[in-house]
Structures are given as structure tokens and as C-alpha cells.
PDB file as gemmi writes it, atoms N, CA and C in Angstrom:
CRYST1    1.000    1.000    1.000  90.00  90.00  90.00 P 1                      
ATOM      1  N   MET A   1       2.898 -13.557 -46.775  1.00  0.00           N  
ATOM      2  CA  MET A   1       3.254 -14.495 -46.248  1.00  0.00           C  
ATOM      3  C   MET A   1       3.719 -15.839 -46.649  1.00  0.00           C  
ATOM      4  N   THR A   2       4.998 -16.189 -46.816  1.00  0.00           N  
ATOM      5  CA  THR A   2       5.012 -17.778 -47.218  1.00  0.00           C  
ATOM      6  C   THR A   2       4.274 -19.042 -46.812  1.00  0.00           C  
ATOM      7  N   ALA A   3       3.422 -19.771 -47.955  1.00  0.00           N  
ATOM      8  CA  ALA A   3       2.707 -20.965 -47.347  1.00  0.00           C  
ATOM      9  C   ALA A   3       3.375 -22.117 -47.008  1.00  0.00           C  
ATOM     10  N   ARG A   4       3.323 -22.519 -45.968  1.00  0.00           N  
ATOM     11  CA  ARG A   4       3.902 -23.854 -45.395  1.00  0.00           C  
ATOM     12  C   ARG A   4       2.872 -25.327 -45.978  1.00  0.00           C  
ATOM     13  N   VAL A   5       3.421 -25.932 -46.600  1.00  0.00           N  
ATOM     14  CA  VAL A   5       3.255 -27.322 -47.185  1.00  0.00           C  
ATOM     15  C   VAL A   5       3.900 -28.740 -46.249  1.00  0.00           C  
ATOM     16  N   LEU A   6       2.719 -29.610 -45.898  1.00  0.00           N  
ATOM     17  CA  LEU A   6       3.299 -30.702 -44.824  1.00  0.00           C  
ATOM     18  C   LEU A   6       3.218 -31.756 -46.270  1.00  0.00           C  
ATOM     19  N   VAL A   7       4.553 -32.557 -45.760  1.00  0.00           N  
ATOM     20  CA  VAL A   7       4.708 -33.666 -46.962  1.00  0.00           C  
ATOM     21  C   VAL A   7       4.959 -34.450 -46.247  1.00  0.00           C  
ATOM     22  N   VAL A   8       4.148 -35.881 -46.353  1.00  0.00           N  
ATOM     23  CA  VAL A   8       3.898 -37.018 -45.613  1.00  0.00           C  
ATOM     24  C   VAL A   8       4.451 -37.939 -46.606  1.00  0.00           C  
ATOM     25  N   ASP A   9       5.553 -38.759 -46.743  1.00  0.00           N  
ATOM     26  CA  ASP A   9       6.139 -39.906 -47.610  1.00  0.00           C  
ATOM     27  C   ASP A   9       6.807 -40.674 -46.971  1.00  0.00           C  
ATOM     28  N   ASP A  10       6.674 -42.370 -46.915  1.00  0.00           N  
ATOM     29  CA  ASP A  10       8.042 -43.153 -46.210  1.00  0.00           C  
ATOM     30  C   ASP A  10       9.292 -43.399 -46.725  1.00  0.00           C  
ATOM     31  N   GLU A  11       9.123 -42.371 -48.145  1.00  0.00           N  
ATOM     32  CA  GLU A  11      10.356 -43.019 -48.901  1.00  0.00           C  
ATOM     33  C   GLU A  11      11.292 -41.666 -48.919  1.00  0.00           C  
ATOM     34  N   PRO A  12      12.448 -41.956 -48.145  1.00  0.00           N  
ATOM     35  CA  PRO A  12      13.550 -41.140 -47.983  1.00  0.00           C  
ATOM     36  C   PRO A  12      14.069 -40.336 -49.003  1.00  0.00           C  
ATOM     37  N   ASP A  13      14.294 -40.802 -50.023  1.00  0.00           N  
ATOM     38  CA  ASP A  13      14.647 -40.236 -51.479  1.00  0.00           C  
ATOM     39  C   ASP A  13      13.483 -39.219 -52.024  1.00  0.00           C  
ATOM     40  N   GLU A  14      12.434 -39.870 -51.731  1.00  0.00           N  
ATOM     41  CA  GLU A  14      10.953 -39.101 -52.471  1.00  0.00           C  
ATOM     42  C   GLU A  14      10.852 -37.937 -51.658  1.00  0.00           C  
ATOM     43  N   LEU A  15      10.552 -38.001 -50.467  1.00  0.00           N  
ATOM     44  CA  LEU A  15      10.466 -36.741 -49.467  1.00  0.00           C  
ATOM     45  C   LEU A  15      11.736 -36.133 -49.564  1.00  0.00           C  
ATOM     46  N   ALA A  16      12.634 -36.617 -49.803  1.00  0.00           N  
ATOM     47  CA  ALA A  16      14.015 -35.093 -49.860  1.00  0.00           C  
ATOM     48  C   ALA A  16      13.653 -34.241 -50.907  1.00  0.00           C  
ATOM     49  N   LEU A  17      13.001 -35.078 -52.003  1.00  0.00           N  
ATOM     50  CA  LEU A  17      13.509 -34.758 -53.688  1.00  0.00           C  
ATOM     51  C   LEU A  17      12.076 -33.680 -53.512  1.00  0.00           C  
ATOM     52  N   ILE A  18      10.883 -34.301 -52.793  1.00  0.00           N  
ATOM     53  CA  ILE A  18       9.466 -32.880 -52.769  1.00  0.00           C  
ATOM     54  C   ILE A  18       9.764 -31.934 -52.229  1.00  0.00           C  
ATOM     55  N   GLU A  19      10.817 -32.325 -50.873  1.00  0.00           N  
ATOM     56  CA  GLU A  19      11.091 -30.855 -49.954  1.00  0.00           C  
ATOM     57  C   GLU A  19      11.781 -30.128 -50.884  1.00  0.00           C  
ATOM     58  N   ARG A  20      12.842 -30.754 -51.556  1.00  0.00           N  
ATOM     59  CA  ARG A  20      13.936 -29.783 -52.196  1.00  0.00           C  
ATOM     60  C   ARG A  20      12.919 -28.935 -53.320  1.00  0.00           C  
ATOM     61  N   HIS A  21      12.484 -29.650 -53.768  1.00  0.00           N  
ATOM     62  CA  HIS A  21      11.640 -28.983 -54.915  1.00  0.00           C  
ATOM     63  C   HIS A  21      10.645 -27.555 -54.448  1.00  0.00           C  
ATOM     64  N   LEU A  22       9.985 -27.993 -53.316  1.00  0.00           N  
ATOM     65  CA  LEU A  22       9.312 -27.132 -52.591  1.00  0.00           C  
ATOM     66  C   LEU A  22      10.049 -26.000 -51.969  1.00  0.00           C  
ATOM     67  N   ARG A  23      11.363 -25.985 -51.232  1.00  0.00           N  
ATOM     68  CA  ARG A  23      12.110 -24.926 -50.708  1.00  0.00           C  
ATOM     69  C   ARG A  23      12.576 -24.317 -51.580  1.00  0.00           C  
ATOM     70  N   ARG A  24      13.108 -24.847 -53.090  1.00  0.00           N  
ATOM     71  CA  ARG A  24      13.085 -23.788 -54.382  1.00  0.00           C  
ATOM     72  C   ARG A  24      12.347 -23.018 -54.777  1.00  0.00           C  
ATOM     73  N   LEU A  25      11.032 -23.095 -54.713  1.00  0.00           N  
ATOM     74  CA  LEU A  25       9.945 -22.634 -54.836  1.00  0.00           C  
ATOM     75  C   LEU A  25       9.317 -21.393 -53.742  1.00  0.00           C  
ATOM     76  N   GLY A  26       9.981 -21.653 -52.730  1.00  0.00           N  
ATOM     77  CA  GLY A  26      10.146 -21.017 -51.890  1.00  0.00           C  
ATOM     78  C   GLY A  26       8.960 -20.795 -50.348  1.00  0.00           C  
ATOM     79  N   TYR A  27       8.205 -22.170 -50.565  1.00  0.00           N  
ATOM     80  CA  TYR A  27       7.279 -22.778 -49.211  1.00  0.00           C  
ATOM     81  C   TYR A  27       8.111 -23.097 -48.304  1.00  0.00           C  
ATOM     82  N   ASP A  28       7.858 -22.882 -47.112  1.00  0.00           N  
ATOM     83  CA  ASP A  28       8.087 -23.931 -45.741  1.00  0.00           C  
ATOM     84  C   ASP A  28       7.342 -24.776 -45.575  1.00  0.00           C  
ATOM     85  N   VAL A  29       8.494 -25.716 -45.809  1.00  0.00           N  
ATOM     86  CA  VAL A  29       8.092 -27.271 -45.766  1.00  0.00           C  
ATOM     87  C   VAL A  29       8.526 -28.022 -43.812  1.00  0.00           C  
ATOM     88  N   LEU A  30       7.387 -28.459 -44.225  1.00  0.00           N  
ATOM     89  CA  LEU A  30       7.343 -29.567 -42.576  1.00  0.00           C  
ATOM     90  C   LEU A  30       7.080 -31.073 -43.196  1.00  0.00           C  
ATOM     91  N   ALA A  31       8.245 -31.632 -43.356  1.00  0.00           N  
ATOM     92  CA  ALA A  31       8.054 -33.327 -43.700  1.00  0.00           C  
ATOM     93  C   ALA A  31       8.104 -34.202 -42.631  1.00  0.00           C  
ATOM     94  N   THR A  32       7.345 -35.210 -42.974  1.00  0.00           N  
ATOM     95  CA  THR A  32       7.021 -36.050 -41.996  1.00  0.00           C  
ATOM     96  C   THR A  32       6.942 -37.537 -42.781  1.00  0.00           C  
ATOM     97  N   LYS A  33       7.345 -39.227 -42.042  1.00  0.00           N  
ATOM     98  CA  LYS A  33       7.812 -39.966 -43.090  1.00  0.00           C  
ATOM     99  C   LYS A  33       6.861 -41.097 -42.571  1.00  0.00           C  
ATOM    100  N   SER A  34       5.660 -40.399 -42.315  1.00  0.00           N  
ATOM    101  CA  SER A  34       4.372 -41.341 -41.580  1.00  0.00           C  
ATOM    102  C   SER A  34       2.972 -40.250 -41.407  1.00  0.00           C  
ATOM    103  N   ALA A  35       1.932 -41.279 -41.473  1.00  0.00           N  
ATOM    104  CA  ALA A  35       1.047 -40.376 -40.951  1.00  0.00           C  
ATOM    105  C   ALA A  35       0.564 -39.973 -39.929  1.00  0.00           C  
ATOM    106  N   GLU A  36       1.338 -41.226 -39.021  1.00  0.00           N  
ATOM    107  CA  GLU A  36       0.922 -40.864 -37.316  1.00  0.00           C  
ATOM    108  C   GLU A  36       1.872 -39.645 -37.052  1.00  0.00           C  
ATOM    109  N   GLU A  37       3.069 -39.303 -37.700  1.00  0.00           N  
ATOM    110  CA  GLU A  37       3.969 -38.579 -37.177  1.00  0.00           C  
ATOM    111  C   GLU A  37       3.098 -37.026 -37.206  1.00  0.00           C  
ATOM    112  N   ALA A  38       2.713 -37.311 -38.881  1.00  0.00           N  
ATOM    113  CA  ALA A  38       2.385 -35.885 -39.351  1.00  0.00           C  
ATOM    114  C   ALA A  38       1.141 -35.728 -38.178  1.00  0.00           C  
ATOM    115  N   LEU A  39       0.099 -36.753 -37.753  1.00  0.00           N  
ATOM    116  CA  LEU A  39      -0.799 -36.321 -36.783  1.00  0.00           C  
ATOM    117  C   LEU A  39      -0.473 -36.002 -35.502  1.00  0.00           C  
ATOM    118  N   ALA A  40       0.831 -36.423 -34.967  1.00  0.00           N  
ATOM    119  CA  ALA A  40       1.397 -36.208 -33.401  1.00  0.00           C  
ATOM    120  C   ALA A  40       1.460 -34.850 -33.241  1.00  0.00           C  
ATOM    121  N   ASP A  41       2.048 -34.137 -34.357  1.00  0.00           N  
ATOM    122  CA  ASP A  41       2.334 -32.845 -34.022  1.00  0.00           C  
ATOM    123  C   ASP A  41       0.851 -31.699 -34.747  1.00  0.00           C  
ATOM    124  N   GLU A  42       0.185 -30.949 -33.958  1.00  0.00           N  
ATOM    125  CA  GLU A  42      -0.610 -30.360 -34.087  1.00  0.00           C  
ATOM    126  C   GLU A  42      -0.436 -28.871 -35.057  1.00  0.00           C  
ATOM    127  N   ASP A  43       1.110 -28.897 -34.916  1.00  0.00           N  
ATOM    128  CA  ASP A  43       1.978 -27.760 -35.831  1.00  0.00           C  
ATOM    129  C   ASP A  43       1.747 -28.111 -37.106  1.00  0.00           C  
ATOM    130  N   ASN A  44       1.847 -29.679 -37.426  1.00  0.00           N  
ATOM    131  CA  ASN A  44       1.840 -29.956 -38.841  1.00  0.00           C  
ATOM    132  C   ASN A  44       0.211 -29.695 -39.260  1.00  0.00           C  
ATOM    133  N   LEU A  45      -0.686 -30.023 -38.495  1.00  0.00           N  
ATOM    134  CA  LEU A  45      -2.058 -29.555 -39.255  1.00  0.00           C  
ATOM    135  C   LEU A  45      -2.323 -27.709 -39.134  1.00  0.00           C  
ATOM    136  N   GLY A  46      -1.522 -26.932 -39.119  1.00  0.00           N  
ATOM    137  CA  GLY A  46      -1.638 -25.715 -39.433  1.00  0.00           C  
ATOM    138  C   GLY A  46      -0.920 -25.398 -40.544  1.00  0.00           C  
ATOM    139  N   VAL A  47      -1.129 -25.867 -41.691  1.00  0.00           N  
ATOM    140  CA  VAL A  47      -0.067 -25.416 -42.988  1.00  0.00           C  
ATOM    141  C   VAL A  47      -1.346 -25.352 -43.735  1.00  0.00           C  
ATOM    142  N   ASP A  48      -1.054 -24.569 -45.064  1.00  0.00           N  
ATOM    143  CA  ASP A  48      -1.480 -23.999 -46.402  1.00  0.00           C  
ATOM    144  C   ASP A  48      -2.083 -25.056 -47.352  1.00  0.00           C  
ATOM    145  N   VAL A  49      -1.310 -26.356 -47.335  1.00  0.00           N  
ATOM    146  CA  VAL A  49      -1.662 -27.537 -48.068  1.00  0.00           C  
ATOM    147  C   VAL A  49      -0.984 -29.052 -47.940  1.00  0.00           C  
ATOM    148  N   ALA A  50      -1.402 -29.735 -47.910  1.00  0.00           N  
ATOM    149  CA  ALA A  50      -0.530 -31.298 -47.687  1.00  0.00           C  
ATOM    150  C   ALA A  50      -0.604 -31.767 -48.707  1.00  0.00           C  
ATOM    151  N   ILE A  51       0.720 -32.042 -48.843  1.00  0.00           N  
ATOM    152  CA  ILE A  51       0.928 -33.632 -49.885  1.00  0.00           C  
ATOM    153  C   ILE A  51       1.214 -35.019 -49.157  1.00  0.00           C  
ATOM    154  N   VAL A  52       0.412 -35.868 -49.325  1.00  0.00           N  
ATOM    155  CA  VAL A  52       0.470 -37.132 -49.022  1.00  0.00           C  
ATOM    156  C   VAL A  52       0.256 -38.589 -50.118  1.00  0.00           C  
ATOM    157  N   ASP A  53       1.719 -38.737 -49.816  1.00  0.00           N  
ATOM    158  CA  ASP A  53       1.783 -40.241 -50.429  1.00  0.00           C  
ATOM    159  C   ASP A  53       0.607 -41.219 -49.792  1.00  0.00           C  
ATOM    160  N   LEU A  54      -0.051 -42.314 -51.034  1.00  0.00           N  
ATOM    161  CA  LEU A  54      -1.093 -42.737 -50.481  1.00  0.00           C  
ATOM    162  C   LEU A  54      -0.587 -44.315 -49.863  1.00  0.00           C  
ATOM    163  N   ARG A  55       0.782 -44.560 -50.332  1.00  0.00           N  
ATOM    164  CA  ARG A  55       1.242 -46.047 -49.937  1.00  0.00           C  
ATOM    165  C   ARG A  55       2.138 -45.655 -48.794  1.00  0.00           C  
ATOM    166  N   LEU A  56       1.690 -45.833 -47.751  1.00  0.00           N  
ATOM    167  CA  LEU A  56       1.882 -45.292 -46.443  1.00  0.00           C  
ATOM    168  C   LEU A  56       2.014 -46.757 -45.482  1.00  0.00           C  
ATOM    169  N   PRO A  57       2.884 -47.049 -45.061  1.00  0.00           N  
ATOM    170  CA  PRO A  57       3.235 -48.091 -43.977  1.00  0.00           C  
ATOM    171  C   PRO A  57       2.439 -47.511 -42.114  1.00  0.00           C  
ATOM    172  N   GLY A  58       1.634 -48.603 -41.874  1.00  0.00           N  
ATOM    173  CA  GLY A  58       0.424 -47.772 -40.641  1.00  0.00           C  
ATOM    174  C   GLY A  58      -0.475 -47.560 -41.252  1.00  0.00           C  
ATOM    175  N   MET A  59      -1.293 -45.897 -40.777  1.00  0.00           N  
ATOM    176  CA  MET A  59      -2.051 -45.458 -41.332  1.00  0.00           C  
ATOM    177  C   MET A  59      -1.618 -45.200 -42.922  1.00  0.00           C  
ATOM    178  N   GLY A  60      -2.534 -45.500 -43.906  1.00  0.00           N  
ATOM    179  CA  GLY A  60      -2.634 -45.164 -45.404  1.00  0.00           C  
ATOM    180  C   GLY A  60      -2.712 -43.934 -45.359  1.00  0.00           C  
ATOM    181  N   GLY A  61      -2.540 -43.870 -46.804  1.00  0.00           N  
ATOM    182  CA  GLY A  61      -2.728 -42.187 -47.329  1.00  0.00           C  
ATOM    183  C   GLY A  61      -4.230 -41.951 -47.740  1.00  0.00           C  
ATOM    184  N   TRP A  62      -4.884 -42.579 -48.003  1.00  0.00           N  
ATOM    185  CA  TRP A  62      -6.294 -42.707 -48.120  1.00  0.00           C  
ATOM    186  C   TRP A  62      -7.023 -42.362 -46.755  1.00  0.00           C  
ATOM    187  N   GLU A  63      -6.463 -42.952 -45.529  1.00  0.00           N  
ATOM    188  CA  GLU A  63      -7.225 -42.648 -44.136  1.00  0.00           C  
ATOM    189  C   GLU A  63      -6.440 -41.423 -43.660  1.00  0.00           C  
ATOM    190  N   LEU A  64      -5.546 -41.161 -43.885  1.00  0.00           N  
ATOM    191  CA  LEU A  64      -4.854 -39.702 -43.764  1.00  0.00           C  
ATOM    192  C   LEU A  64      -5.669 -38.557 -44.209  1.00  0.00           C  
ATOM    193  N   VAL A  65      -6.019 -38.333 -45.573  1.00  0.00           N  
ATOM    194  CA  VAL A  65      -6.801 -37.851 -46.508  1.00  0.00           C  
ATOM    195  C   VAL A  65      -7.803 -37.388 -45.678  1.00  0.00           C  
ATOM    196  N   ASP A  66      -8.438 -38.322 -45.040  1.00  0.00           N  
ATOM    197  CA  ASP A  66     -10.124 -38.421 -44.559  1.00  0.00           C  
ATOM    198  C   ASP A  66     -10.118 -37.453 -43.097  1.00  0.00           C  
ATOM    199  N   VAL A  67      -8.482 -37.942 -42.660  1.00  0.00           N  
ATOM    200  CA  VAL A  67      -8.303 -37.695 -41.111  1.00  0.00           C  
ATOM    201  C   VAL A  67      -8.149 -35.904 -41.188  1.00  0.00           C  
ATOM    202  N   LEU A  68      -7.185 -35.689 -42.199  1.00  0.00           N  
ATOM    203  CA  LEU A  68      -7.072 -34.408 -42.850  1.00  0.00           C  
ATOM    204  C   LEU A  68      -8.552 -33.373 -43.275  1.00  0.00           C  
ATOM    205  N   HIS A  69      -9.194 -33.959 -44.014  1.00  0.00           N  
ATOM    206  CA  HIS A  69     -10.323 -33.361 -44.105  1.00  0.00           C  
ATOM    207  C   HIS A  69     -10.839 -33.097 -42.729  1.00  0.00           C  
ATOM    208  N   ALA A  70     -11.278 -33.830 -42.359  1.00  0.00           N  
ATOM    209  CA  ALA A  70     -12.312 -34.023 -40.731  1.00  0.00           C  
ATOM    210  C   ALA A  70     -11.725 -32.943 -39.942  1.00  0.00           C  
ATOM    211  N   ARG A  71      -9.884 -33.340 -39.933  1.00  0.00           N  
ATOM    212  CA  ARG A  71      -9.507 -32.199 -38.366  1.00  0.00           C  
ATOM    213  C   ARG A  71      -9.624 -30.795 -39.149  1.00  0.00           C  
ATOM    214  N   ARG A  72      -9.236 -30.294 -40.529  1.00  0.00           N  
ATOM    215  CA  ARG A  72      -9.176 -29.130 -41.412  1.00  0.00           C  
ATOM    216  C   ARG A  72      -9.969 -28.944 -42.375  1.00  0.00           C  
ATOM    217  N   PRO A  73     -11.501 -28.842 -41.945  1.00  0.00           N  
ATOM    218  CA  PRO A  73     -12.024 -28.838 -43.105  1.00  0.00           C  
ATOM    219  C   PRO A  73     -11.910 -27.600 -44.108  1.00  0.00           C  
ATOM    220  N   GLY A  74     -11.783 -28.047 -45.579  1.00  0.00           N  
ATOM    221  CA  GLY A  74     -10.804 -26.584 -46.708  1.00  0.00           C  
ATOM    222  C   GLY A  74      -9.503 -26.611 -47.030  1.00  0.00           C  
ATOM    223  N   LEU A  75      -8.968 -27.806 -46.133  1.00  0.00           N  
ATOM    224  CA  LEU A  75      -7.113 -27.898 -46.233  1.00  0.00           C  
ATOM    225  C   LEU A  75      -7.158 -28.657 -47.171  1.00  0.00           C  
ATOM    226  N   PRO A  76      -6.894 -27.645 -48.355  1.00  0.00           N  
ATOM    227  CA  PRO A  76      -6.376 -28.586 -50.058  1.00  0.00           C  
ATOM    228  C   PRO A  76      -5.025 -29.711 -49.518  1.00  0.00           C  
ATOM    229  N   VAL A  77      -5.305 -30.823 -50.016  1.00  0.00           N  
ATOM    230  CA  VAL A  77      -4.489 -31.813 -50.001  1.00  0.00           C  
ATOM    231  C   VAL A  77      -4.442 -31.978 -51.457  1.00  0.00           C  
ATOM    232  N   ILE A  78      -2.908 -32.237 -51.601  1.00  0.00           N  
ATOM    233  CA  ILE A  78      -2.758 -33.066 -52.884  1.00  0.00           C  
ATOM    234  C   ILE A  78      -2.301 -34.639 -52.685  1.00  0.00           C  
ATOM    235  N   VAL A  79      -2.550 -35.662 -53.657  1.00  0.00           N  
ATOM    236  CA  VAL A  79      -1.939 -36.911 -53.456  1.00  0.00           C  
ATOM    237  C   VAL A  79      -0.678 -37.284 -54.258  1.00  0.00           C  
ATOM    238  N   THR A  80       0.261 -37.684 -53.804  1.00  0.00           N  
ATOM    239  CA  THR A  80       1.044 -38.172 -54.822  1.00  0.00           C  
ATOM    240  C   THR A  80       1.378 -39.681 -54.521  1.00  0.00           C  
ATOM    241  N   SER A  81       1.514 -40.398 -55.976  1.00  0.00           N  
ATOM    242  CA  SER A  81       1.533 -42.203 -56.174  1.00  0.00           C  
ATOM    243  C   SER A  81       2.202 -42.613 -57.000  1.00  0.00           C  
ATOM    244  N   VAL A  82       2.197 -43.755 -56.980  1.00  0.00           N  
ATOM    245  CA  VAL A  82       2.672 -44.483 -58.281  1.00  0.00           C  
ATOM    246  C   VAL A  82       1.283 -44.782 -58.856  1.00  0.00           C  
ATOM    247  N   LEU A  83       0.317 -45.173 -58.111  1.00  0.00           N  
ATOM    248  CA  LEU A  83      -0.854 -45.900 -58.470  1.00  0.00           C  
ATOM    249  C   LEU A  83      -1.506 -45.026 -59.331  1.00  0.00           C  
ATOM    250  N   ASP A  84      -2.697 -45.734 -60.079  1.00  0.00           N  
ATOM    251  CA  ASP A  84      -3.396 -45.018 -61.306  1.00  0.00           C  
ATOM    252  C   ASP A  84      -4.233 -44.068 -60.713  1.00  0.00           C  
ATOM    253  N   GLN A  85      -4.480 -42.596 -61.295  1.00  0.00           N  
ATOM    254  CA  GLN A  85      -5.044 -41.533 -60.662  1.00  0.00           C  
ATOM    255  C   GLN A  85      -6.593 -41.852 -60.260  1.00  0.00           C  
ATOM    256  N   ASP A  86      -6.860 -42.700 -61.233  1.00  0.00           N  
ATOM    257  CA  ASP A  86      -8.379 -43.262 -61.188  1.00  0.00           C  
ATOM    258  C   ASP A  86      -8.420 -44.179 -59.395  1.00  0.00           C  
ATOM    259  N   ASP A  87      -7.462 -44.243 -58.951  1.00  0.00           N  
ATOM    260  CA  ASP A  87      -7.848 -44.784 -57.398  1.00  0.00           C  
ATOM    261  C   ASP A  87      -7.314 -43.754 -56.561  1.00  0.00           C  
ATOM    262  N   TYR A  88      -7.383 -42.536 -56.818  1.00  0.00           N  
ATOM    263  CA  TYR A  88      -6.876 -41.663 -55.792  1.00  0.00           C  
ATOM    264  C   TYR A  88      -8.158 -41.304 -55.203  1.00  0.00           C  
ATOM    265  N   PRO A  89      -7.787 -40.367 -54.218  1.00  0.00           N  
ATOM    266  CA  PRO A  89      -9.197 -40.241 -52.824  1.00  0.00           C  
ATOM    267  C   PRO A  89      -9.812 -38.651 -53.807  1.00  0.00           C  
ATOM    268  N   GLN A  90     -10.612 -38.319 -53.491  1.00  0.00           N  
ATOM    269  CA  GLN A  90     -11.053 -36.854 -53.602  1.00  0.00           C  
ATOM    270  C   GLN A  90     -10.416 -36.153 -53.147  1.00  0.00           C  
ATOM    271  N   VAL A  91      -9.609 -35.488 -53.950  1.00  0.00           N  
ATOM    272  CA  VAL A  91      -8.695 -34.271 -53.509  1.00  0.00           C  
ATOM    273  C   VAL A  91      -8.643 -33.067 -54.522  1.00  0.00           C  
ATOM    274  N   GLU A  92      -7.557 -31.820 -54.410  1.00  0.00           N  
ATOM    275  CA  GLU A  92      -7.662 -30.685 -54.915  1.00  0.00           C  
ATOM    276  C   GLU A  92      -6.773 -30.772 -55.883  1.00  0.00           C  
ATOM    277  N   ALA A  93      -5.723 -31.836 -55.363  1.00  0.00           N  
ATOM    278  CA  ALA A  93      -4.678 -31.862 -56.735  1.00  0.00           C  
ATOM    279  C   ALA A  93      -3.962 -33.264 -56.621  1.00  0.00           C  
ATOM    280  N   TRP A  94      -3.120 -33.563 -57.442  1.00  0.00           N  
ATOM    281  CA  TRP A  94      -2.570 -34.260 -57.919  1.00  0.00           C  
ATOM    282  C   TRP A  94      -1.186 -34.802 -58.286  1.00  0.00           C  
ATOM    283  N   LEU A  95      -0.288 -35.308 -58.070  1.00  0.00           N  
ATOM    284  CA  LEU A  95       0.835 -35.203 -58.331  1.00  0.00           C  
ATOM    285  C   LEU A  95       1.433 -36.954 -58.360  1.00  0.00           C  
ATOM    286  N   PRO A  96       1.260 -37.698 -59.796  1.00  0.00           N  
ATOM    287  CA  PRO A  96       1.877 -38.940 -59.668  1.00  0.00           C  
ATOM    288  C   PRO A  96       3.070 -39.113 -59.877  1.00  0.00           C  
ATOM    289  N   LYS A  97       4.003 -39.760 -59.473  1.00  0.00           N  
ATOM    290  CA  LYS A  97       5.472 -40.298 -59.204  1.00  0.00           C  
ATOM    291  C   LYS A  97       5.148 -41.277 -60.760  1.00  0.00           C  
ATOM    292  N   PRO A  98       6.692 -41.149 -61.202  1.00  0.00           N  
ATOM    293  CA  PRO A  98       7.940 -39.754 -60.596  1.00  0.00           C  
ATOM    294  C   PRO A  98       7.538 -38.502 -61.526  1.00  0.00           C  
ATOM    295  N   PHE A  99       7.683 -37.554 -60.202  1.00  0.00           N  
ATOM    296  CA  PHE A  99       7.666 -36.191 -60.605  1.00  0.00           C  
ATOM    297  C   PHE A  99       8.928 -34.945 -61.085  1.00  0.00           C  
ATOM    298  N   THR A 100       8.306 -34.233 -61.582  1.00  0.00           N  
ATOM    299  CA  THR A 100       9.256 -33.303 -61.579  1.00  0.00           C  
ATOM    300  C   THR A 100       9.262 -31.935 -61.040  1.00  0.00           C  
ATOM    301  N   GLY A 101      10.035 -31.028 -60.704  1.00  0.00           N  
ATOM    302  CA  GLY A 101       9.784 -29.580 -60.064  1.00  0.00           C  
ATOM    303  C   GLY A 101       8.577 -28.916 -60.874  1.00  0.00           C  
ATOM    304  N   GLU A 102       8.440 -29.170 -61.977  1.00  0.00           N  
ATOM    305  CA  GLU A 102       7.740 -28.292 -62.871  1.00  0.00           C  
ATOM    306  C   GLU A 102       5.991 -29.095 -62.349  1.00  0.00           C  
ATOM    307  N   GLY A 103       6.083 -30.130 -62.155  1.00  0.00           N  
ATOM    308  CA  GLY A 103       4.733 -31.125 -61.642  1.00  0.00           C  
ATOM    309  C   GLY A 103       4.310 -30.454 -60.190  1.00  0.00           C  
ATOM    310  N   VAL A 104       5.664 -30.495 -59.441  1.00  0.00           N  
ATOM    311  CA  VAL A 104       5.649 -30.388 -57.816  1.00  0.00           C  
ATOM    312  C   VAL A 104       4.701 -28.826 -58.080  1.00  0.00           C  
ATOM    313  N   GLN A 105       5.169 -27.684 -58.781  1.00  0.00           N  
ATOM    314  CA  GLN A 105       4.650 -26.338 -58.773  1.00  0.00           C  
ATOM    315  C   GLN A 105       3.648 -26.181 -59.136  1.00  0.00           C  
ATOM    316  N   ALA A 106       3.185 -27.193 -60.319  1.00  0.00           N  
ATOM    317  CA  ALA A 106       1.509 -27.014 -61.072  1.00  0.00           C  
ATOM    318  C   ALA A 106       0.588 -27.609 -59.751  1.00  0.00           C  
ATOM    319  N   ALA A 107       1.108 -28.669 -58.855  1.00  0.00           N  
ATOM    320  CA  ALA A 107       0.025 -29.392 -58.264  1.00  0.00           C  
ATOM    321  C   ALA A 107      -0.263 -28.832 -56.729  1.00  0.00           C  
ATOM    322  N   VAL A 108       0.732 -27.648 -56.639  1.00  0.00           N  
ATOM    323  CA  VAL A 108       0.708 -26.911 -55.139  1.00  0.00           C  
ATOM    324  C   VAL A 108       0.260 -25.618 -55.751  1.00  0.00           C  
ATOM    325  N   ALA A 109       0.148 -24.937 -56.658  1.00  0.00           N  
ATOM    326  CA  ALA A 109      -0.564 -24.118 -57.281  1.00  0.00           C  
ATOM    327  C   ALA A 109      -2.097 -24.255 -57.362  1.00  0.00           C  
ATOM    328  N   ARG A 110      -2.418 -25.169 -58.058  1.00  0.00           N  
ATOM    329  CA  ARG A 110      -3.611 -25.994 -58.430  1.00  0.00           C  
ATOM    330  C   ARG A 110      -4.630 -26.147 -56.591  1.00  0.00           C  
ATOM    331  N   ALA A 111      -3.889 -27.056 -56.403  1.00  0.00           N  
ATOM    332  CA  ALA A 111      -4.599 -26.926 -54.843  1.00  0.00           C  
ATOM    333  C   ALA A 111      -4.571 -25.766 -54.107  1.00  0.00           C  
ATOM    334  N   LEU A 112      -3.622 -24.476 -54.404  1.00  0.00           N  
ATOM    335  CA  LEU A 112      -4.387 -23.457 -53.829  1.00  0.00           C  
ATOM    336  C   LEU A 112      -5.080 -22.238 -54.397  1.00  0.00           C  
ATOM    337  N   GLY A 113      -5.252 -22.994 -55.745  1.00  0.00           N  
ATOM    338  CA  GLY A 113      -5.920 -22.103 -56.690  1.00  0.00           C  
ATOM    339  C   GLY A 113      -5.381 -21.127 -56.694  1.00  0.00           C  
ATOM    340  N   GLU A 114      -4.037 -21.070 -57.203  1.00  0.00           N  
ATOM    341  CA  GLU A 114      -3.148 -19.846 -58.076  1.00  0.00           C  
ATOM    342  C   GLU A 114      -2.678 -20.343 -58.964  1.00  0.00           C  
ATOM    343  N   SER A 115      -2.378 -19.537 -60.050  1.00  0.00           N  
ATOM    344  CA  SER A 115      -1.222 -20.008 -61.220  1.00  0.00           C  
ATOM    345  C   SER A 115       0.026 -20.412 -61.103  1.00  0.00           C  
ATOM    346  N   PRO A 116       0.350 -21.316 -62.011  1.00  0.00           N  
ATOM    347  CA  PRO A 116       1.333 -21.858 -61.973  1.00  0.00           C  
ATOM    348  C   PRO A 116       2.775 -20.994 -62.362  1.00  0.00           C  
TER     349      PRO A 116                                                      
END                                                                             
């Protein structure tokens, strides 16, 4: 079965790039541009892993990570950001920007407990 990945990023270019990398790796991708959009559709919470940008308009990435963990205990979350990794919330993996296809693959593998 193909893993499903929720990606939340308000930058269209970044969202498209992550989505492209994930699809090339064979993942099903649900892409949204805000935390509110991600949480509005229950199907988005049925994913295997979530990739969350920390700097989102409205509800920020930190709060979204907390909500995802509350609604889906055990859901692996990857944080992506231009911020320093020391400022990231407690998550399973991180994907600092700018990222590469190899970085996306490694972060998802780490979050899912697989070898890249």
C-alpha cells in the first residue's frame, strides 16, 4: 500500500516542489495551503505522515503540530522551515529549507521508521 502524505505550506512554489518530490517517490499526496484547510477535511487526517511548514498564516505550524498530535496520536510529523532547527517543535523528522529530493526522501523515511 502506498503511504499517504499531508503537506501544509502556504508558499505555492514550495508546496508544488515538495508534492513533486513525494509523487516521484511514489507517495499519494494531499496538499493544502493552510492549517485551517488541512483540518477542515477529515480525510486529511487519515494520512500516514504530515509535513508542516512552521510559518503559516492564521493558525501557525506549531499549533497545527499540536492539533495533529492531539487528533491523531502517533501520527509522524515532519517540520519544514527556514527557521533554525533548535526552534522546531518536538516532531519525528525535520526538513530544513531549501530542501532537495534526497532530503525529502530521508525525512519521510525517518518519520515512518524506514531506511531511506
